[in-house]
LODRENNU-142849 format. One record per atom (N, C-alpha, C): x, y, z; chain; residue in three letters. Coordinates in pm, whole numbers, plus 50000, padded with zeros to 5 digits. Example, Ala and Ser with C-alpha at 12.3 -4.5 7.8 and 13.67 -1.06 7.14 Angstrom:
REC       x       y       z   kette   rest
REC   51319   49431   50780       A    ALA
REC   51230   49550   50780       A    ALA
REC   51320   49670   50780       A    ALA
REC   51285   49775   50708       A    SER
REC   51367   49894   50714       A    SER
REC   51290   50003   50787       A    SER
REM end
This chain:
REC       x       y       z   kette   rest
REC   94439   29390   49447       A    MET
REC   94491   29288   49335       A    MET
REC   94611   29228   49399       A    MET
REC   94590   29095   49406       A    SER
REC   94698   29012   49465       A    SER
REC   94802   28963   49359       A    SER
REC   94923   28939   49405       A    HIS
REC   95024   28899   49311       A    HIS
REC   94994   28766   49256       A    HIS
REC   95030   28725   49138       A    GLY
REC   95025   28588   49074       A    GLY
REC   94885   28561   49020       A    GLY
REC   94802   28659   49020       A    ARG
REC   94664   28637   48967       A    ARG
REC   94638   28729   48845       A    ARG
REC   94559   28696   48763       A    LEU
REC   94536   28785   48639       A    LEU
REC   94419   28880   48682       A    LEU
REC   94419   28992   48644       A    ALA
REC   94330   29099   48651       A    ALA
REC   94296   29170   48528       A    ALA
REC   94182   29233   48519       A    ALA
REC   94140   29321   48398       A    ALA
REC   94099   29454   48438       A    ALA
REC   94138   29551   48372       A    LEU
REC   94106   29685   48391       A    LEU
REC   93972   29716   48315       A    LEU
REC   93856   29726   48379       A    LEU
REC   93726   29738   48311       A    LEU
REC   93675   29877   48350       A    LEU
REC   93600   29939   48255       A    MET
REC   93526   30064   48288       A    MET
REC   93391   30033   48348       A    MET
REC   93356   30077   48456       A    THR
REC   93236   30056   48537       A    THR
REC   93128   30163   48463       A    THR
REC   92997   30128   48517       A    GLU
REC   92895   30225   48473       A    GLU
REC   92907   30360   48493       A    GLU
REC   92978   30392   48608       A    ASP
REC   92995   30530   48643       A    ASP
REC   93116   30599   48566       A    ASP
REC   93170   30524   48475       A    GLY
REC   93275   30583   48394       A    GLY
REC   93422   30570   48459       A    GLY
REC   93428   30500   48561       A    GLN
REC   93562   30483   48644       A    GLN
REC   93631   30345   48598       A    GLN
REC   93763   30347   48580       A    ALA
REC   93826   30233   48533       A    ALA
REC   93869   30161   48685       A    ALA
REC   93830   30040   48684       A    THR
REC   93863   29960   48810       A    THR
REC   93924   29824   48771       A    THR
REC   94014   29777   48853       A    TRP
REC   94075   29641   48844       A    TRP
REC   93980   29534   48894       A    TRP
REC   93961   29434   48826       A    PHE
REC   93884   29300   48861       A    PHE
REC   93973   29188   48854       A    PHE
REC   93957   29099   48953       A    GLU
REC   94008   28964   48936       A    GLU
REC   93914   28858   48909       A    GLU
REC   93959   28745   48866       A    GLU
REC   93875   28618   48836       A    GLU
REC   93780   28597   48944       A    GLU
REC   93663   28566   48936       A    GLY
REC   93566   28547   49034       A    GLY
REC   93499   28653   49110       A    GLY
REC   93552   28771   49079       A    GLN
REC   93511   28883   49155       A    GLN
REC   93371   28939   49088       A    GLN
REC   93285   28980   49164       A    LEU
REC   93151   29046   49123       A    LEU
REC   93176   29197   49089       A    LEU
REC   93119   29237   48974       A    ALA
REC   93128   29380   48934       A    ALA
REC   92981   29415   48904       A    ALA
REC   92909   29451   49004       A    GLY
REC   92759   29485   48990       A    GLY
REC   92705   29364   48955       A    GLY
REC   92635   29353   48839       A    GLU
REC   92565   29227   48788       A    GLU
REC   92650   29137   48705       A    GLU
REC   92783   29187   48693       A    TRP
REC   92867   29107   48611       A    TRP
REC   92961   29020   48713       A    TRP
REC   92987   28897   48658       A    LYS
REC   93093   28809   48742       A    LYS
REC   93203   28788   48646       A    LYS
REC   93318   28819   48691       A    ILE
REC   93433   28783   48616       A    ILE
REC   93465   28636   48615       A    ILE
REC   93456   28565   48506       A    GLU
REC   93476   28408   48516       A    GLU
REC   93615   28384   48485       A    GLU
REC   93678   28436   48396       A    ALA
REC   93821   28403   48353       A    ALA
REC   93885   28525   48275       A    ALA
REC   94009   28537   48287       A    ILE
REC   94084   28652   48227       A    ILE
REC   94195   28584   48149       A    ILE
REC   94211   28616   48017       A    PHE
REC   94311   28563   47939       A    PHE
REC   94383   28698   47872       A    PHE
REC   94488   28659   47803       A    ALA
REC   94572   28776   47744       A    ALA
REC   94478   28850   47643       A    ALA
REC   94405   28776   47572       A    ASP
REC   94326   28851   47461       A    ASP
REC   94179   28855   47488       A    ASP
REC   94117   28808   47598       A    ARG
REC   93967   28822   47616       A    ARG
REC   93943   28803   47768       A    ARG
REC   93826   28851   47807       A    VAL
REC   93774   28828   47948       A    VAL
REC   93648   28768   47940       A    VAL
REC   93616   28646   48002       A    LEU
REC   93489   28584   48003       A    LEU
REC   93422   28634   48127       A    LEU
REC   93293   28680   48102       A    VAL
REC   93208   28736   48208       A    VAL
REC   93078   28663   48199       A    VAL
REC   93008   28666   48317       A    ASN
REC   92865   28616   48332       A    ASN
REC   92780   28734   48356       A    ASN
REC   92666   28767   48280       A    PHE
REC   92591   28873   48308       A    PHE
REC   92441   28817   48304       A    PHE
REC   92367   28815   48415       A    LYS
REC   92233   28780   48415       A    LYS
REC   92225   28627   48359       A    LYS
REC   92313   28542   48400       A    ASP
REC   92312   28408   48354       A    ASP
REC   92350   28385   48199       A    ASP
REC   92415   28480   48134       A    ARG
REC   92454   28476   48001       A    ARG
REC   92615   28495   47998       A    ARG
REC   92680   28397   47945       A    ARG
REC   92824   28411   47928       A    ARG
REC   92861   28496   47804       A    ARG
REC   92945   28598   47838       A    LEU
REC   92995   28677   47723       A    LEU
REC   93136   28680   47725       A    LEU
REC   93196   28713   47601       A    THR
REC   93338   28714   47592       A    THR
REC   93366   28861   47544       A    THR
REC   93442   28930   47631       A    LEU
REC   93489   29062   47592       A    LEU
REC   93644   29046   47529       A    LEU
REC   93651   29088   47404       A    SER
REC   93778   29075   47330       A    SER
REC   93859   29190   47353       A    SER
REC   93988   29160   47359       A    LEU
REC   94098   29269   47365       A    LEU
REC   94177   29266   47227       A    LEU
REC   94197   29394   47188       A    TYR
REC   94284   29403   47063       A    TYR
REC   94394   29505   47069       A    TYR
REC   94521   29447   47044       A    GLY
REC   94635   29513   47040       A    GLY
REC   94643   29639   47128       A    GLY
REC   94693   29750   47065       A    ASN
REC   94711   29874   47132       A    ASN
REC   94590   29949   47159       A    ASN
REC   94482   29913   47105       A    GLU
REC   94357   29985   47106       A    GLU
REC   94285   29961   47253       A    GLU
REC   94330   29865   47328       A    GLY
REC   94255   29838   47456       A    GLY
REC   94141   29752   47425       A    GLY
REC   94044   29756   47525       A    MET
REC   93926   29683   47516       A    MET
REC   93826   29753   47427       A    MET
REC   93783   29664   47329       A    ASN
REC   93664   29713   47233       A    ASN
REC   93538   29664   47295       A    ASN
REC   93431   29744   47248       A    SER
REC   93305   29689   47283       A    SER
REC   93254   29575   47192       A    SER
REC   93333   29462   47202       A    ASN
REC   93304   29356   47105       A    ASN
REC   93262   29237   47187       A    ASN
REC   93139   29248   47251       A    ALA
REC   93094   29134   47331       A    ALA
REC   93000   29033   47242       A    ALA
REC   93045   28910   47262       A    SER
REC   92978   28808   47185       A    SER
REC   92938   28691   47298       A    SER
REC   92838   28626   47259       A    THR
REC   92791   28520   47350       A    THR
REC   92888   28398   47330       A    THR
REC   92941   28346   47436       A    ALA
REC   93022   28225   47429       A    ALA
REC   92939   28097   47431       A    ALA
REC   93001   27991   47394       A    ALA
REC   92931   27866   47398       A    ALA
REC   92897   27831   47542       A    ALA
REC   92795   27781   47563       A    PRO
REC   92748   27738   47709       A    PRO
REC   92846   27614   47742       A    PRO
REM end
C-alpha cells in the first residue's frame, strides 16, 4: 500500500482480510474507487457499491450503481 492513496480492507473468498488500492484487481473484482463511506467495484461488468457503516465496518450491502 503506497502513501497518499486510499485503500480498503476487504475480505477475500478464502476468508483473509487484504488491503486493496484503487484500480487493483481482486480476483474477478476491480476496485474502481474508494471513498470514506463506500467502495465502488466492478464485478463481471457490473458496477457495485459496497457501503461502509460507522463502527460496524463493512456490511454486505451491495447495490448496483448507476451506469
